C-alpha positions in Angstrom: -10.9 15.7 33.6 -7.2 16.3 34.2 -6.6 12.5 34.0 -8.4 12.4 30.6 -6.4 15.4 29.3 -3.2 13.8 30.4 -4.1 10.5 28.8 -4.9 12.2 25.5 -1.6 14.1 25.8 0.3 10.9 26.3 -1.3 9.3 23.2 -0.7 12.3 21.0 2.9 12.7 22.2 3.6 9.0 21.4 1.9 9.3 18.0 3.9 12.4 17.1 7.2 10.9 18.3 6.7 7.8 16.1 5.7 10.0 13.2 8.7 12.3 13.6 11.0 9.2 13.5 9.6 8.1 10.2 8.9 11.4 8.5 12.0 11.5 6.3 11.7 7.9 5.3 8.1 8.5 4.2 9.1 11.5 2.1 12.0 9.5 0.6 9.8 6.5 -0.1 7.1 8.5 -1.8 9.7 10.4 -3.8 11.3 7.2 -5.0 7.9 5.7 -5.8 7.1 8.8 -7.8 10.3 8.4 -9.8 9.5 4.8 -10.6 5.9 5.6 -11.6 7.2 8.4 -13.8 9.4 6.1 -15.9 7.1 3.0 -16.0 4.1 3.2 -18.2 0.7 1.6 -17.4 -0.3 1.3 -21.0 1.0 -2.2 -21.6 0.0 -3.7 -18.3 -3.2 -5.5 -19.4 -1.4 -6.9 -22.5 1.2 -8.5 -20.2 -1.3 -9.9 -17.7 -3.7 -11.8 -19.9 -3.4 -15.2 -18.1 -2.2 -16.9 -15.0 1.1 -18.1 -16.4 4.4 -17.6 -14.4 5.3 -14.9 -17.0 2.1 -12.9 -16.3 2.4 -13.3 -12.6 6.0 -12.1 -12.7 4.9 -9.0 -14.7 2.0 -8.5 -12.2 4.6 -8.4 -9.4 6.9 -6.0 -11.2 4.0 -3.7 -12.2 2.8 -3.7 -8.6 6.2 -2.6 -7.4 6.1 0.3 -9.8 2.7 1.5 -8.7 1.3 3.5 -5.8 1.2 1.9 -2.4 -2.3 3.2 -1.7 -4.5 0.1 -1.1 -7.5 1.8 -2.6 -5.7 2.9 -5.7 -4.2 -0.6 -6.2 -7.6 -2.2 -5.8 -9.1 0.2 -8.3 -6.3 -0.3 -10.8 -6.5 -4.0 -10.5 -10.2 -3.8 -11.4 -9.3 -1.6 -14.4 -6.7 -4.1 -15.6 -9.2 -6.9 -15.2 -11.7 -5.0 -17.3 -9.1 -4.4 -20.0 -8.3 -8.0 -20.4 -5.9 -9.0 -17.5 -6.7 -12.3 -15.9 -8.3 -12.2 -12.5 -5.3 -14.1 -11.0 -2.8 -11.6 -12.4 -4.9 -8.6 -11.2 -5.0 -10.0 -7.6 -1.3 -10.7 -7.8 -0.7 -7.1 -8.8 -2.7 -6.0 -5.8 -0.5 -8.0 -3.4 2.7 -6.7 -4.9 1.6 -3.1 -5.1 0.9 -3.0 -1.3 3.7 -5.2 0.0 6.7 -4.8 -2.3 6.8 -1.0 -2.7 9.8 1.1 -1.8 8.2 3.3 0.9 6.9 0.4 2.9 10.4 -1.1 3.2 12.0 2.2 4.3 9.5 2.9 7.1 9.8 -0.7 8.3 13.5 -0.4 8.6 13.3 2.8 10.6 10.4 1.9 12.9 11.0 -1.9 13.4 14.3 -2.9 11.9 15.7 -4.5 8.8 14.5 -8.1 9.5 10.9 -6.8 9.2 11.7 -5.2 5.9 13.3 -8.4 4.7 10.3 -10.4 5.9 7.9 -8.1 4.1 9.7 -8.3 0.8 10.4 -12.1 1.0 6.8 -12.7 2.2 5.4 -10.5 -0.5 7.0 -12.6 -3.2 5.8 -15.8 -1.4 2.2 -14.4 -1.2 2.1 -13.7 -5.0 3.3 -17.2 -5.7 0.8 -18.8 -3.2 -2.2 -16.8 -4.5 -1.4 -17.9 -8.0 -1.3 -21.5 -6.9 -4.5 -21.3 -4.8 -6.4 -19.5 -7.6 -5.2 -22.2 -10.1 -6.7 -24.9 -7.8 -9.9 -23.2 -6.6 -10.9 -20.3 -8.9 -13.7 -21.5 -11.1 -14.8 -20.1 -14.5 -18.2 -19.3 -12.9 -16.5 -17.1 -10.3 -14.4 -15.3 -12.9 -17.5 -14.7 -15.1 -19.4 -13.4 -12.0 -16.5 -11.1 -11.2 -16.2 -9.8 -14.8 -20.0 -9.2 -15.0 -19.9 -7.1 -11.8 -16.7 -5.3 -12.7 -18.1 -4.2 -16.1 -20.9 -2.4 -14.3 -18.3 0.2 -13.2 -19.5 0.7 -9.7 -17.4 3.4 -8.0 -14.9 2.6 -5.2 -12.2 4.9 -4.0 -9.3 6.6 -5.7 -10.6 5.6 -9.1 -9.0 8.6 -10.9 -5.7 8.2 -9.1 -5.5 4.6 -10.1 -6.0 5.4 -13.8 -3.7 8.4 -14.1 -0.7 7.5 -16.2 1.8 10.4 -16.3 4.8 8.3 -17.2 7.3 9.8 -19.6 8.2 7.9 -22.8 11.4 8.0 -24.8 15.0 8.4 -23.8 17.0 6.9 -20.9 15.7 6.7 -17.4 18.0 9.6 -16.3 16.8 11.7 -19.1 13.2 11.0 -18.3 13.7 11.8 -14.6 15.4 15.1 -15.2 13.3 16.3 -18.1 10.6 19.0 -17.5 7.9 16.4 -18.0 9.6 13.9 -15.8 10.0 16.3 -12.8 6.4 17.4 -13.2 5.2 13.8 -13.3 7.3 13.0 -10.2 5.9 15.9 -8.3 2.3 15.0 -9.3 2.7 11.3 -8.2 4.4 12.4 -5.0 1.6 14.8 -3.9 -1.2 12.5 -5.1 0.3 9.5 -3.4 0.4 11.5 -0.1 -3.1 12.7 -0.7 -4.4 9.2 -1.2 -2.9 7.7 2.1 -2.6 10.7 4.5 -5.8 9.7 6.3 -4.5 6.2 6.8 -1.1 7.4 8.0 -2.7 9.9 10.5 -5.2 7.3 11.7 -2.5 4.7 12.0 -0.3 6.8 14.2 -3.2 8.1 16.3 -4.4 4.5 17.0 -0.9 3.3 17.6 -0.2 6.2 20.0 -3.5 5.5 21.9 -2.8 1.8 22.1 0.8 2.3 23.2 -0.2 4.9 25.9 -3.4 3.4 27.2 -3.3 -0.4 26.9 -1.0 -2.0 29.5 1.6 -4.5 28.3 0.0 -7.2 30.5 -3.1 -7.2 28.3 -1.1 -7.7 25.1 1.1 -10.4 26.7 -2.0 -12.3 27.8 -3.7 -11.8 24.4 -0.7 -13.0 22.4 0.1 -15.9 24.7 3.6 -14.7 25.4 3.8 -17.2 28.3 3.5 -20.1 25.8 6.1 -19.5 23.0 4.9 -22.3 20.8 1.2 -21.4 21.1 2.2 -17.8 20.4 3.9 -18.7 17.1 0.8 -20.7 16.1 -1.7 -17.9 17.1 0.2 -14.9 15.7 -0.3 -15.4 11.9 -3.9 -16.4 12.5 -4.8 -13.4 14.7 -2.7 -10.8 12.9 -4.9 -10.5 9.8 -8.1 -10.5 12.0 -6.8 -7.5 14.0 -6.0 -5.8 10.7 -9.5 -6.4 9.3 -11.2 -4.4 12.1 -8.5 -1.7 12.3 -9.8 0.2 9.2 -6.2 1.2 8.5 -4.4 0.2 5.4 -1.3 0.9 3.3 1.7 2.2 5.2 -0.6 3.4 8.0 -0.7 0.0 9.6 3.1 -0.1 10.2 2.9 1.9 13.5 0.2 -0.4 14.6 2.4 -3.3 13.8 5.1 -1.8 16.0 2.7 -1.6 18.9 1.6 -5.2 18.4 5.3 -6.3 18.3 6.0 -4.5 21.6 2.9 -6.2 23.0 4.2 -9.7 22.3 2.8 -10.9 19.0 5.0 -13.3 17.1 7.3 -12.3 14.3 5.1 -14.1 11.8 2.0 -12.5 13.3 3.5 -9.0 12.7 4.2 -9.9 9.1 0.7 -11.3 8.5 -0.8 -8.2 10.1 1.0 -5.9 7.7 0.1 -8.1 4.7 -3.6 -7.8 5.6 -4.1 -4.2 4.5 -6.0 -5.6 1.4 -8.7 -7.2 3.5 -9.6 -4.4 6.0 -13.4 -3.8 6.1 -13.5 -0.7 3.8 -11.5 -2.6 1.1 -13.8 -5.7 1.5 -16.8 -3.4 0.8 -15.1 -2.2 -2.3 -14.5 -5.8 -3.5 -18.3 -6.3 -3.0 -19.1 -3.3 -5.2 -16.5 -4.3 -7.8 -17.0 -8.1 -8.1 -20.1 -9.0 -6.1 -20.6 -10.5 -2.6 -19.6 -14.1 -3.5 -16.3 -13.1 -5.2 -15.6 -10.7 -2.3 -15.9 -13.6 0.2 -13.7 -15.7 -2.1 -11.0 -13.0 -2.0 -11.3 -12.7 1.7 -10.9 -16.4 2.3 -8.0 -16.9 -0.1 -6.2 -13.8 0.9 -6.5 -14.6 4.6 -5.2 -18.1 4.1 -2.3 -16.8 2.0 -1.4 -14.2 4.5 -1.5 -16.7 7.5 0.5 -19.3 5.6 3.1 -16.8 4.6 3.3 -15.7 8.2 4.1 -19.2 9.2 6.7 -19.6 6.5 8.4 -16.4 7.5 8.4 -17.5 11.2 10.0 -20.8 10.3 12.5 -19.6 7.8 13.7 -16.5 9.7 13.8 -18.5 12.9 15.9 -21.2 11.3 18.3 -18.4 10.1 18.4 -16.9 13.6 17.4 -13.4 12.4 14.1 -12.9 14.3 14.6 -9.8 16.5 14.4 -10.2 20.3 14.2 -6.5 21.2 10.6 -5.6 21.6 11.2 -2.1 22.8 12.2 -1.0 19.3 9.0 0.9 18.8 9.3 2.9 22.0 12.8 4.3 21.6 11.7 7.6 20.1 12.4 10.7 22.1 10.5 13.1 19.9 12.2 16.1 18.4 15.9 16.2 19.3 18.8 17.8 17.4 20.0 14.5 16.1 20.4 13.0 12.6 16.7 12.3 12.4 15.7 15.9 12.8 18.3 17.1 10.3 17.2 14.5 7.8 13.6 15.5 8.4 14.5 19.2 7.6 16.3 18.2 4.5 13.5 16.0 3.1 10.9 18.6 4.1 12.7 21.1 1.9 12.7 18.5 -0.9 9.0 17.9 -0.4 8.4 21.6 -0.5 10.1 21.8 -3.9 8.0 19.0 -5.2 4.8 20.6 -3.9 5.7 23.9 -5.5 6.3 22.2 -8.8 3.0 20.4 -8.4 1.1 23.7 -7.8 2.7 25.4 -10.8 1.9 22.6 -13.3 -1.8 22.1 -12.9 -1.6 19.7 -10.0 -4.6 20.9 -8.0 -6.9 20.3 -11.0 -5.7 16.7 -11.2 -5.9 16.3 -7.5 -9.7 17.0 -7.7 -10.0 14.1 -10.1 -8.4 11.5 -7.9 -11.6 10.0 -6.5 -13.6 10.3 -9.8 -14.0 7.3 -12.1 -12.1 7.8 -15.3 -14.5 8.1 -18.2 -11.8 6.9 -20.5 -12.4 3.4 -19.1 -16.0 3.3 -20.1 -17.9 3.3 -23.4 -21.2 5.0 -24.2 -24.3 3.3 -25.4 -23.1 3.5 -29.0 -19.9 1.7 -28.2 -17.7 4.8 -28.6 -15.0 5.6 -26.0 -16.1 8.3 -23.6 -12.8 10.3 -23.2 -13.7 12.9 -20.6 -10.1 13.1 -19.5 -7.2 12.5 -21.8 -3.9 13.0 -20.1 -1.7 12.1 -23.1 -3.8 13.8 -25.9 -1.5 16.0 -28.0 -2.3 19.6 -27.4 -4.1 19.0 -24.1 -3.6 21.2 -21.1 -1.6 18.5 -19.4 0.9 18.4 -22.3 1.3 22.1 -22.1 1.7 22.1 -18.3 4.2 19.2 -18.3 6.4 20.9 -20.9 6.9 23.8 -18.4 10.2 23.5 -16.7 
């Protein structure tokens, strides 16, 4: 019994130490994401994403950067955009961008793994968007698109439907004026809290699994599994195995970064780490949502094309970064944490926890809890009743609504 308790203690200490190291980057990242979402409106998205042209794919990437990093929310919003007229290709490109090119992911990668991983994530994210557009252009048939649209229009519920549809962006004026207005600060606080609420389970699960793997699985197992004794084979295996490990991990969004750190310490190739992080959009729970949204055949098509894109991108990153000589060699980077110490990390954590508290208070004082309860509910504004009339059960921007009153408070 003492041995079991000790092993659990080791796993929890490792998990908390990793979380403590990245707490302030997480708060900073979600705060910056809230600012971006508060000044970028969702209203025109579908109008800009009507086909698979380079212009539409570029806008899909930009809109993805400006959205929530929650995988479930990005998948739900992509389905919503598709139903409103966006092309299927642009909707899927949006998904890839919203989970791989967002601010908070880059910050946590820098702190936990180092800047080359952040650079690889952003460069690879752009490559994936381009590759998926090309693959879809060559393989996506009108029959599959019609099948996807027929299933999407049935409105089956996934996860974070309400969160994906909430558009609290502020219109009019400069970016600075939007951010510091009463409505702007309220929108930022709402996005900040709801983004945290949407991914906290993935973050906690990611750190707990990473802590357990780091504490319980010997390095020799990982070294054998990732073929570290055969460098060439390891580089070939990594991008193929990385997404497969991600699929069965059940962890998506930023929660898979601590797992990536454990895999890197264990010996997986640089390209393998990158492809693992990319694969948050094909974990088993998300695949089940694709099945509900678009049907089984389209879900399998998404799985196959996304997996191929992620693996190929991992190889490209391995080759390019290797040629540039910027692939890290230090595999102890994920185990350097010493827990809570009075160093710059602890002081930054305290400062950003205070900022987070201010945002939470603003959230609570401006009707945030009511909106929080709507996060997982499908937005009736998307649907139409049997008479063809819009069913606006929730109207966030309706003049005179409670939200308008609350967001005017400052």
